[in-house]
Residue frames as qw, qx, qy, qz and C-alpha x, y, z in Angstrom:
[[0.302, 0.124, -0.928, -0.180, 33.61, 24.36, -31.83],
 [0.705, -0.327, -0.245, -0.580, 30.41, 22.48, -31.05],
 [0.585, -0.445, 0.573, -0.362, 29.87, 20.22, -28.05],
 [0.336, 0.247, -0.895, -0.156, 30.89, 16.58, -28.22],
 [0.262, -0.313, -0.895, 0.179, 28.65, 15.48, -25.33],
 [0.337, -0.432, -0.073, -0.833, 25.43, 16.80, -23.78],
 [0.003, -0.064, -0.860, 0.507, 23.63, 16.18, -20.48],
 [0.502, -0.266, -0.359, -0.741, 19.94, 15.37, -20.18],
 [0.472, -0.219, 0.648, -0.556, 17.71, 14.13, -17.34],
 [0.535, 0.026, -0.767, -0.353, 16.47, 10.55, -17.61],
 [0.756, -0.335, 0.279, -0.487, 14.20, 8.31, -15.58],
 [0.312, 0.368, -0.876, 0.000, 16.16, 5.16, -14.80],
 [0.859, -0.227, 0.072, -0.453, 14.20, 2.01, -13.93],
 [0.321, 0.377, -0.859, 0.128, 16.05, -0.88, -12.35],
 [0.218, -0.253, -0.918, 0.214, 13.75, -3.59, -11.05],
 [0.192, -0.788, -0.584, -0.039, 11.29, -1.78, -8.80],
 [0.361, -0.570, -0.092, 0.732, 13.56, 1.25, -8.30],
 [0.371, 0.785, 0.337, 0.365, 12.85, 4.48, -10.20],
 [0.453, -0.577, -0.020, 0.679, 15.45, 7.24, -10.10],
 [0.411, 0.895, 0.127, 0.122, 15.71, 10.54, -12.00],
 [0.592, -0.545, 0.256, 0.535, 19.28, 11.40, -12.82],
 [0.324, 0.799, -0.287, -0.417, 21.37, 13.17, -15.53],
 [0.871, 0.103, 0.417, 0.237, 22.76, 11.14, -18.41],
 [0.112, -0.635, 0.436, 0.628, 25.59, 11.95, -20.84],
 [0.761, 0.522, 0.383, -0.052, 24.77, 11.71, -24.54],
 [0.485, -0.072, 0.458, 0.742, 26.90, 11.88, -27.67],
 [0.266, 0.650, 0.084, -0.707, 26.04, 15.03, -29.62],
 [0.490, 0.311, 0.689, 0.435, 24.75, 14.68, -33.17],
 [0.169, 0.760, 0.092, -0.621, 24.62, 17.77, -35.40],
 [0.742, 0.607, 0.253, 0.127, 24.55, 18.40, -39.15],
 [0.354, -0.542, 0.357, 0.673, 27.68, 19.38, -41.05],
 [0.625, 0.747, 0.192, -0.119, 27.15, 21.03, -44.41],
 [0.581, -0.300, 0.452, 0.607, 30.08, 20.54, -46.78],
 [0.470, 0.849, 0.102, -0.218, 30.50, 23.00, -49.61],
 [0.663, -0.071, 0.384, 0.639, 33.02, 22.97, -52.44],
 [0.211, 0.157, 0.322, 0.910, 33.60, 26.38, -53.97],
 [0.285, 0.057, 0.204, -0.935, 30.51, 27.69, -52.21],
 [0.681, -0.009, -0.426, -0.596, 28.21, 25.00, -53.61],
 [0.700, -0.323, 0.504, -0.390, 26.68, 22.40, -51.27],
 [0.368, 0.328, -0.849, -0.189, 28.15, 18.93, -51.85],
 [0.592, -0.271, -0.759, -0.031, 26.63, 17.00, -48.93],
 [0.418, -0.582, 0.299, -0.630, 25.19, 17.27, -45.44],
 [0.630, -0.013, -0.765, 0.131, 26.17, 14.63, -42.92],
 [0.635, -0.701, -0.010, -0.324, 24.99, 14.05, -39.37],
 [0.684, 0.271, -0.509, 0.446, 28.11, 13.82, -37.21],
 [0.605, -0.680, -0.240, 0.339, 29.62, 14.32, -33.78],
 [0.180, 0.964, -0.138, 0.136, 31.31, 17.75, -33.81],
 [0.526, -0.677, 0.477, 0.193, 35.09, 17.73, -33.73],
 [0.457, -0.233, 0.718, 0.470, 37.82, 16.92, -36.25],
 [0.575, 0.674, 0.339, -0.316, 35.59, 18.39, -38.95],
 [0.262, 0.770, -0.463, -0.351, 38.51, 19.32, -41.21],
 [0.218, -0.268, 0.932, 0.107, 39.69, 15.71, -41.06],
 [0.538, 0.386, 0.703, -0.261, 36.15, 14.56, -41.82],
 [0.500, 0.773, 0.008, -0.391, 35.92, 16.72, -44.93],
 [0.112, 0.635, -0.712, -0.278, 39.30, 15.58, -46.25],
 [0.324, -0.070, 0.943, -0.027, 38.38, 11.93, -45.73],
 [0.557, 0.551, 0.518, -0.343, 34.97, 12.40, -47.34],
 [0.415, 0.784, -0.235, -0.398, 36.45, 14.12, -50.41],
 [0.033, -0.462, 0.863, 0.201, 39.00, 11.34, -50.83],
 [0.414, 0.153, 0.887, -0.132, 36.36, 8.61, -50.59],
 [0.527, 0.695, 0.338, -0.352, 34.28, 10.47, -53.19],
 [0.720, 0.259, 0.383, 0.517, 37.23, 10.63, -55.58],
 [0.137, 0.981, 0.117, 0.065, 37.35, 14.44, -55.49],
 [0.034, -0.867, 0.492, -0.074, 40.91, 14.58, -54.06],
 [0.904, 0.148, -0.379, 0.131, 43.85, 12.20, -53.89],
 [0.611, -0.071, -0.396, 0.681, 46.25, 13.98, -51.51],
 [0.234, -0.736, -0.355, 0.527, 46.33, 17.04, -49.24],
 [0.233, -0.251, 0.316, 0.885, 47.82, 19.08, -52.09],
 [0.016, 0.431, 0.722, 0.541, 44.45, 18.92, -53.87],
 [0.262, -0.832, -0.488, 0.042, 42.88, 21.13, -51.16],
 [0.303, 0.542, -0.096, 0.778, 43.74, 24.82, -50.96],
 [0.147, -0.255, 0.422, -0.857, 41.63, 26.10, -48.04],
 [0.407, -0.473, -0.775, -0.102, 39.03, 24.72, -45.62],
 [0.001, 0.144, -0.345, 0.927, 37.12, 27.25, -43.53],
 [0.009, 0.533, 0.790, -0.302, 34.02, 27.47, -41.36],
 [0.056, -0.089, -0.218, -0.970, 31.38, 29.87, -42.60],
 [0.396, -0.247, -0.405, -0.786, 27.79, 31.07, -42.29],
 [0.539, -0.362, -0.758, -0.060, 26.41, 28.56, -39.79],
 [0.054, -0.238, 0.407, -0.880, 24.76, 30.74, -37.17],
 [0.156, -0.450, -0.864, 0.165, 22.04, 30.10, -34.62],
 [0.086, -0.836, -0.485, -0.242, 19.20, 32.38, -33.50],
 [0.429, -0.817, -0.069, 0.380, 21.61, 34.39, -31.35],
 [0.393, 0.891, -0.225, -0.020, 23.96, 35.04, -34.25],
 [0.462, -0.615, 0.632, 0.092, 26.69, 32.77, -32.85],
 [0.485, 0.453, -0.683, -0.306, 28.63, 30.55, -35.26],
 [0.909, -0.183, 0.223, -0.301, 27.49, 26.94, -34.91],
 [0.115, -0.551, 0.795, 0.226, 30.55, 25.61, -36.76],
 [0.677, 0.209, 0.691, -0.141, 28.26, 23.42, -38.83],
 [0.664, 0.738, 0.114, -0.044, 29.19, 24.69, -42.31],
 [0.534, -0.475, 0.453, 0.533, 32.57, 24.10, -43.97],
 [0.603, 0.776, -0.023, -0.184, 33.58, 25.53, -47.35],
 [0.746, -0.244, 0.450, 0.427, 36.41, 23.85, -49.25],
 [0.392, 0.827, -0.250, -0.316, 38.48, 25.54, -51.93],
 [0.939, 0.087, 0.233, 0.236, 40.22, 23.03, -54.17],
 [0.420, -0.507, 0.372, 0.655, 43.72, 23.67, -55.44],
 [0.413, 0.642, -0.263, -0.590, 44.12, 25.17, -58.93],
 [0.350, 0.362, -0.791, -0.348, 43.62, 22.54, -61.60],
 [0.122, 0.090, 0.958, -0.242, 41.62, 20.14, -59.40],
 [0.267, -0.309, -0.613, -0.676, 38.24, 19.53, -61.08],
 [0.473, -0.180, 0.344, -0.791, 35.08, 20.34, -59.16],
 [0.391, 0.074, 0.897, -0.190, 32.89, 17.37, -58.15],
 [0.184, -0.148, -0.731, -0.640, 30.57, 15.94, -60.79],
 [0.374, 0.025, 0.447, -0.813, 27.18, 17.06, -59.50],
 [0.695, 0.055, -0.461, -0.548, 25.38, 14.50, -61.65],
 [0.683, -0.092, -0.714, 0.121, 26.40, 11.93, -59.00],
 [0.100, -0.413, 0.441, -0.791, 25.82, 14.13, -55.95],
 [0.130, -0.303, -0.880, 0.343, 24.11, 12.89, -52.85],
 [0.196, -0.425, -0.367, -0.804, 20.57, 14.20, -53.17],
 [0.628, -0.668, -0.331, -0.225, 19.56, 13.67, -49.56],
 [0.332, -0.780, 0.449, -0.285, 21.01, 14.27, -46.13],
 [0.626, 0.251, -0.722, 0.154, 23.71, 11.70, -45.39],
 [0.727, -0.624, -0.057, -0.281, 22.65, 10.13, -42.11],
 [0.237, -0.693, 0.658, -0.175, 25.07, 9.06, -39.40],
 [0.772, -0.110, 0.612, -0.131, 24.19, 5.43, -40.11],
 [0.743, 0.361, 0.509, 0.244, 24.33, 5.17, -43.89],
 [0.204, -0.598, 0.238, 0.738, 26.75, 7.18, -45.94],
 [0.110, -0.065, 0.711, 0.691, 25.71, 6.10, -49.43],
 [0.280, 0.538, 0.748, -0.271, 21.94, 6.45, -49.07],
 [0.268, 0.795, 0.133, -0.527, 21.85, 9.61, -51.20],
 [0.207, -0.323, 0.686, 0.618, 23.85, 8.35, -54.16],
 [0.621, 0.407, -0.051, -0.668, 21.96, 8.46, -57.42],
 [0.888, 0.291, -0.308, -0.178, 23.45, 5.21, -58.69],
 [0.882, -0.389, 0.213, 0.162, 25.56, 2.31, -57.48],
 [0.760, 0.431, 0.058, 0.483, 27.98, 2.89, -60.36],
 [0.067, 0.863, -0.144, 0.479, 28.79, 6.32, -58.90],
 [0.695, -0.672, 0.233, -0.107, 29.78, 4.67, -55.62],
 [0.916, -0.032, 0.219, 0.335, 32.36, 2.42, -57.29],
 [0.148, 0.962, -0.211, -0.090, 34.85, 5.23, -57.64],
 [0.855, 0.325, -0.228, 0.332, 38.23, 4.36, -59.10],
 [0.611, -0.734, 0.032, 0.296, 40.98, 4.68, -56.52],
 [0.358, 0.865, -0.333, 0.112, 44.18, 6.60, -57.18],
 [0.190, -0.602, 0.743, -0.222, 46.01, 4.27, -54.79],
 [0.884, 0.062, -0.349, -0.306, 45.49, 0.70, -56.08],
 [0.681, -0.533, 0.477, -0.160, 46.45, -2.25, -53.89],
 [0.921, 0.367, -0.123, 0.044, 47.99, -4.29, -56.71],
 [0.641, 0.437, -0.431, 0.461, 51.38, -5.60, -55.61],
 [0.379, -0.719, 0.303, -0.497, 50.92, -4.61, -51.96],
 [0.640, 0.155, -0.721, 0.216, 53.02, -6.80, -49.63],
 [0.364, -0.505, 0.389, -0.678, 51.61, -5.80, -46.22],
 [0.661, -0.122, -0.740, 0.008, 51.53, -8.66, -43.71],
 [0.386, -0.523, 0.383, -0.657, 50.24, -8.92, -40.13],
 [0.194, 0.035, -0.964, 0.178, 50.18, -11.79, -37.67],
 [0.471, -0.523, -0.610, -0.364, 46.86, -13.08, -36.39],
 [0.519, -0.447, -0.511, 0.519, 48.04, -12.38, -32.84],
 [0.169, -0.162, -0.037, 0.971, 48.68, -8.70, -33.54],
 [0.253, -0.271, -0.494, -0.787, 45.47, -8.32, -35.58],
 [0.502, -0.515, -0.689, -0.089, 43.32, -9.90, -32.86],
 [0.413, -0.407, -0.424, 0.695, 44.67, -7.41, -30.29],
 [0.120, 0.185, 0.200, 0.955, 43.73, -4.31, -32.29],
 [0.380, -0.598, -0.474, -0.523, 39.99, -4.20, -31.44],
 [0.621, -0.544, -0.445, 0.346, 40.93, -4.45, -27.75],
 [0.385, -0.182, -0.046, 0.904, 43.15, -1.39, -28.04],
 [0.082, -0.388, -0.422, -0.815, 40.47, 0.41, -30.06],
 [0.499, -0.653, -0.528, -0.213, 37.84, -0.16, -27.39],
 [0.606, -0.502, -0.318, 0.530, 40.13, 0.83, -24.53],
 [0.325, -0.071, 0.108, 0.937, 41.02, 4.07, -26.33],
 [0.101, -0.594, -0.549, -0.579, 37.41, 5.22, -26.90],
 [0.161, -0.066, -0.490, 0.854, 37.28, 8.04, -24.37],
 [0.404, -0.034, -0.025, -0.914, 33.94, 9.54, -25.42],
 [0.666, -0.137, -0.651, -0.338, 32.28, 6.13, -25.78],
 [0.407, -0.098, -0.761, 0.496, 33.26, 5.45, -22.19],
 [0.095, 0.147, 0.378, -0.909, 31.14, 8.45, -21.13],
 [0.524, 0.215, -0.062, -0.822, 28.20, 8.01, -23.51],
 [0.528, 0.065, 0.846, -0.033, 28.08, 4.44, -24.85],
 [0.562, 0.675, 0.403, -0.257, 26.85, 5.91, -28.13],
 [0.238, 0.820, -0.373, -0.362, 29.77, 6.27, -30.54],
 [0.947, 0.273, 0.039, 0.164, 31.49, 4.23, -33.21],
 [0.337, -0.782, 0.408, 0.331, 35.26, 4.24, -33.55],
 [0.845, 0.506, -0.072, 0.157, 37.84, 3.77, -36.29],
 [0.495, -0.747, 0.364, 0.253, 41.53, 3.25, -35.63],
 [0.684, 0.662, -0.303, 0.038, 44.52, 3.23, -37.95],
 [0.770, -0.520, 0.350, 0.116, 47.31, 0.81, -36.99],
 [0.220, 0.643, -0.700, -0.220, 50.71, -0.20, -38.28],
 [0.837, 0.103, -0.504, -0.188, 51.28, -3.85, -39.16],
 [0.420, 0.170, -0.740, 0.497, 53.24, -4.21, -35.91],
 [0.398, -0.590, -0.695, 0.099, 50.23, -3.13, -33.85],
 [0.236, -0.214, -0.228, 0.920, 51.00, 0.55, -33.20],
 [0.130, 0.797, 0.586, -0.071, 47.90, 2.74, -32.98],
 [0.365, 0.179, 0.184, 0.895, 48.52, 5.80, -35.14],
 [0.236, -0.093, 0.026, -0.967, 45.17, 7.58, -34.83],
 [0.037, -0.417, -0.902, 0.104, 41.69, 6.99, -33.47],
 [0.235, -0.108, -0.081, -0.963, 38.47, 8.91, -34.11],
 [0.115, 0.371, 0.873, -0.295, 34.97, 8.52, -32.64],
 [0.279, 0.033, -0.231, -0.931, 31.66, 9.57, -34.16],
 [0.640, 0.177, 0.493, -0.562, 27.95, 8.75, -34.11],
 [0.814, 0.502, -0.065, -0.283, 28.42, 7.51, -37.68],
 [0.866, -0.149, 0.369, 0.302, 30.67, 4.62, -38.69],
 [0.647, 0.556, 0.227, 0.471, 31.53, 6.24, -41.99],
 [0.038, -0.959, 0.087, -0.266, 32.29, 9.58, -40.30],
 [0.682, -0.636, 0.339, 0.123, 34.75, 7.94, -37.89],
 [0.806, 0.116, 0.383, 0.436, 36.55, 6.37, -40.85],
 [0.381, 0.815, 0.151, 0.410, 36.56, 9.65, -42.80],
 [0.306, -0.931, 0.173, -0.103, 38.07, 11.42, -39.79],
 [0.766, -0.406, 0.407, 0.287, 40.88, 8.88, -39.47],
 [0.692, 0.369, 0.381, 0.490, 41.63, 8.95, -43.19],
 [0.142, 0.938, 0.114, 0.296, 41.37, 12.73, -43.20],
 [0.528, -0.794, 0.264, 0.145, 43.94, 12.90, -40.40],
 [0.764, -0.110, 0.461, 0.439, 46.27, 10.83, -42.55],
 [0.492, 0.703, 0.311, 0.409, 45.69, 13.06, -45.58],
 [0.066, -0.977, 0.050, -0.198, 46.50, 16.28, -43.73],
 [0.614, -0.656, 0.405, 0.167, 49.55, 14.58, -42.19],
 [0.354, 0.689, -0.551, -0.310, 50.84, 13.63, -45.65],
 [0.446, -0.272, 0.849, -0.076, 50.51, 9.87, -45.10],
 [0.776, 0.428, 0.390, -0.248, 48.23, 8.93, -48.01],
 [0.795, -0.106, -0.474, -0.363, 48.46, 6.44, -49.66],
 [0.573, -0.549, 0.460, -0.398, 48.14, 4.37, -46.50],
 [0.815, 0.226, -0.534, -0.007, 50.01, 1.28, -47.64],
 [0.481, 0.143, -0.719, 0.481, 51.32, -0.91, -44.80],
 [0.262, -0.165, 0.460, -0.832, 48.49, 0.13, -42.45],
 [0.202, -0.327, -0.921, -0.059, 45.42, -1.58, -41.02],
 [0.347, -0.290, 0.001, -0.892, 42.02, 0.02, -40.43],
 [0.186, -0.250, -0.918, 0.245, 39.95, -1.35, -37.54],
 [0.359, -0.347, -0.162, -0.851, 36.28, -0.40, -37.05],
 [0.238, -0.132, 0.739, -0.616, 34.12, -0.98, -33.99],
 [0.700, 0.238, 0.353, -0.573, 31.03, -2.26, -35.80],
 [0.812, 0.302, 0.492, 0.085, 30.22, -4.06, -39.01],
 [0.267, -0.331, 0.506, 0.750, 32.05, -3.68, -42.33],
 [0.549, 0.669, 0.382, -0.325, 29.74, -2.14, -44.93],
 [0.686, 0.528, 0.295, 0.405, 30.36, -1.59, -48.64],
 [0.128, 0.955, -0.023, 0.265, 31.13, 2.05, -48.03],
 [0.536, -0.761, 0.356, 0.082, 33.76, 1.38, -45.37],
 [0.803, 0.011, 0.449, 0.391, 35.54, -1.01, -47.73],
 [0.481, 0.760, 0.230, 0.371, 35.36, 1.62, -50.45],
 [0.169, -0.968, 0.155, -0.102, 36.88, 4.26, -48.17],
 [0.707, -0.495, 0.442, 0.245, 39.75, 1.93, -47.25],
 [0.738, 0.305, 0.435, 0.416, 40.43, 1.13, -50.89],
 [0.273, 0.912, 0.133, 0.274, 40.32, 4.79, -51.88],
 [0.301, -0.904, 0.298, -0.052, 42.97, 5.59, -49.24],
 [0.557, 0.526, -0.634, 0.100, 45.23, 2.68, -50.19],
 [0.500, -0.437, 0.627, -0.408, 44.62, 0.75, -46.95],
 [0.421, 0.248, -0.830, -0.269, 45.33, -2.94, -47.62],
 [0.330, -0.211, -0.902, 0.183, 43.65, -4.51, -44.55],
 [0.423, -0.384, 0.028, -0.820, 40.27, -3.71, -42.97],
 [0.304, -0.125, -0.912, 0.246, 39.18, -5.43, -39.77],
 [0.472, -0.418, -0.088, -0.771, 35.81, -5.29, -38.02],
 [0.213, -0.166, 0.828, -0.492, 34.50, -6.67, -34.75],
 [0.654, 0.309, 0.497, -0.479, 31.23, -7.61, -36.44],
 [0.683, 0.292, 0.638, 0.202, 30.06, -8.95, -39.79],
 [0.025, -0.276, 0.415, 0.867, 30.65, -7.62, -43.30],
 [0.674, 0.463, 0.238, -0.524, 27.91, -7.29, -45.89],
 [0.810, 0.250, 0.480, 0.224, 27.93, -9.36, -49.09],
 [0.461, 0.859, 0.069, 0.213, 28.66, -6.28, -51.19],
 [0.275, -0.872, 0.405, 0.010, 31.54, -5.33, -48.89],
 [0.733, -0.242, 0.602, 0.204, 33.11, -8.76, -49.45],
 [0.703, 0.572, 0.365, 0.212, 32.57, -8.50, -53.19],
 [0.213, 0.959, -0.124, 0.141, 34.29, -5.11, -53.38],
 [0.486, -0.705, 0.512, 0.069, 37.16, -6.28, -51.15],
 [0.805, 0.042, 0.546, 0.227, 37.74, -9.29, -53.40],
 [0.579, 0.739, 0.245, 0.241, 37.67, -7.16, -56.55],
 [0.055, 0.969, -0.156, 0.183, 39.93, -4.44, -55.11],
 [0.664, 0.336, -0.528, 0.409, 42.64, -6.59, -53.55],
 [0.269, -0.582, 0.398, -0.656, 41.77, -5.65, -49.95],
 [0.385, -0.064, -0.890, 0.236, 42.03, -8.12, -47.09],
 [0.494, -0.448, -0.041, -0.744, 38.75, -8.03, -45.16],
 [0.321, -0.041, -0.880, 0.347, 38.53, -9.58, -41.68],
 [0.507, -0.477, -0.138, -0.705, 35.33, -9.77, -39.64],
 [0.847, -0.467, -0.179, -0.181, 34.23, -11.05, -36.23],
 [0.482, 0.410, -0.558, 0.537, 37.65, -10.29, -34.71],
 [0.633, -0.622, 0.084, -0.452, 36.96, -11.42, -31.17],
 [0.790, -0.474, 0.386, 0.035, 39.50, -12.88, -28.82],
 [0.331, -0.444, 0.716, 0.425, 41.75, -15.21, -30.80],
 [0.486, 0.361, 0.771, 0.199, 39.27, -15.89, -33.61],
 [0.230, 0.575, -0.120, -0.776, 38.32, -14.07, -36.81],
 [0.721, 0.458, 0.514, 0.075, 36.92, -14.69, -40.29],
 [0.155, -0.454, 0.433, 0.763, 39.00, -13.68, -43.32],
 [0.615, 0.578, 0.440, -0.305, 36.68, -12.97, -46.25],
 [0.652, 0.754, -0.010, 0.081, 39.16, -11.90, -48.92],
 [0.485, 0.692, -0.405, 0.350, 42.88, -12.07, -49.71],
 [0.800, -0.599, -0.003, -0.032, 43.92, -14.06, -46.60],
 [0.811, 0.264, -0.189, 0.486, 47.58, -14.12, -47.68],
 [0.100, 0.694, -0.242, 0.670, 48.22, -10.90, -45.69],
 [0.642, -0.585, 0.252, -0.426, 47.35, -12.55, -42.35],
 [0.457, 0.350, -0.798, 0.179, 50.03, -14.85, -40.96],
 [0.808, -0.472, -0.222, -0.274, 48.56, -17.37, -38.52],
 [0.126, 0.559, -0.680, 0.457, 50.62, -17.56, -35.33],
 [0.561, -0.178, -0.802, 0.104, 50.62, -20.35, -32.78],
 [0.189, -0.322, -0.566, 0.735, 50.32, -17.92, -29.88],
 [0.039, -0.564, -0.562, -0.603, 46.85, -16.49, -30.54],
 [0.339, -0.679, -0.500, 0.416, 46.50, -14.75, -27.21],
 [0.203, 0.873, 0.179, 0.406, 45.80, -11.04, -27.76],
 [0.552, -0.336, -0.201, 0.737, 48.54, -8.72, -26.55],
 [0.073, 0.922, 0.270, -0.269, 48.05, -4.98, -26.30],
 [0.613, 0.497, 0.116, 0.602, 49.75, -2.97, -29.08],
 [0.345, -0.321, -0.175, 0.865, 51.63, 0.20, -28.29],
 [0.180, 0.873, 0.450, -0.044, 49.90, 3.53, -28.83],
 [0.473, 0.120, 0.137, 0.862, 51.53, 6.27, -30.89],
 [0.144, -0.047, -0.001, -0.989, 48.61, 8.70, -31.08],
 [0.026, 0.431, 0.889, -0.153, 45.09, 8.42, -29.71],
 [0.135, 0.805, 0.411, -0.407, 43.76, 11.87, -30.51]]
């Protein structure tokens, strides 16, 4: 397995002081995803939880709906100049009867760690129909519990604490229990890893759960939540206009600027119950890794 962090010397300037010292960085490496031996996409990611990442990516692309749609995931081929496996190539065998991806809508460029939909050939291809619609969902969360989730997310970011360079995504219950947390240099990768964990654990569709992300809420992050059947997505920063539009159309509750006891609800506010005690309390943690 590849490194998650790396050390490098830096020149630190603080006022008139200049010091050379080592610094810890988050590792970023390419992961090539193949389906049946054919390249589907290459994403820049932080190594680790790659099998989760692939499962989450395939779900968000509409290739799979549950873990039963995947037969085998294995590392292959990725070797460096010494002949050692770099663990940067994964080949996925789909279960019998599961159609191969439609390569007319493939990503035709490297998927960067910052933008997951940059390589799509058309916006229509991004609007994939979910197998887990949110129609009739009755999930509800109090504003007090929801406002505490970003606090727990930040406190649980172990690699961010060492590097300051990673995004995080956390999956919570409506009572505030942290089920899983993943970190990555890419926002969309962190979400794919969390959703992928849920797929391999047999939890999809993820009704009655809440996804919290450490940055802004983009169109793609809303799409990933909808594809997994997650009814509520919360972000510590702003959503984009297209993210709000998709949330409204899909029945997802989208909350942004969750900071302290305040937040903005951009769509389907009926799932958030406003409580008089808005002071954030720390949820319990079921699984952080």
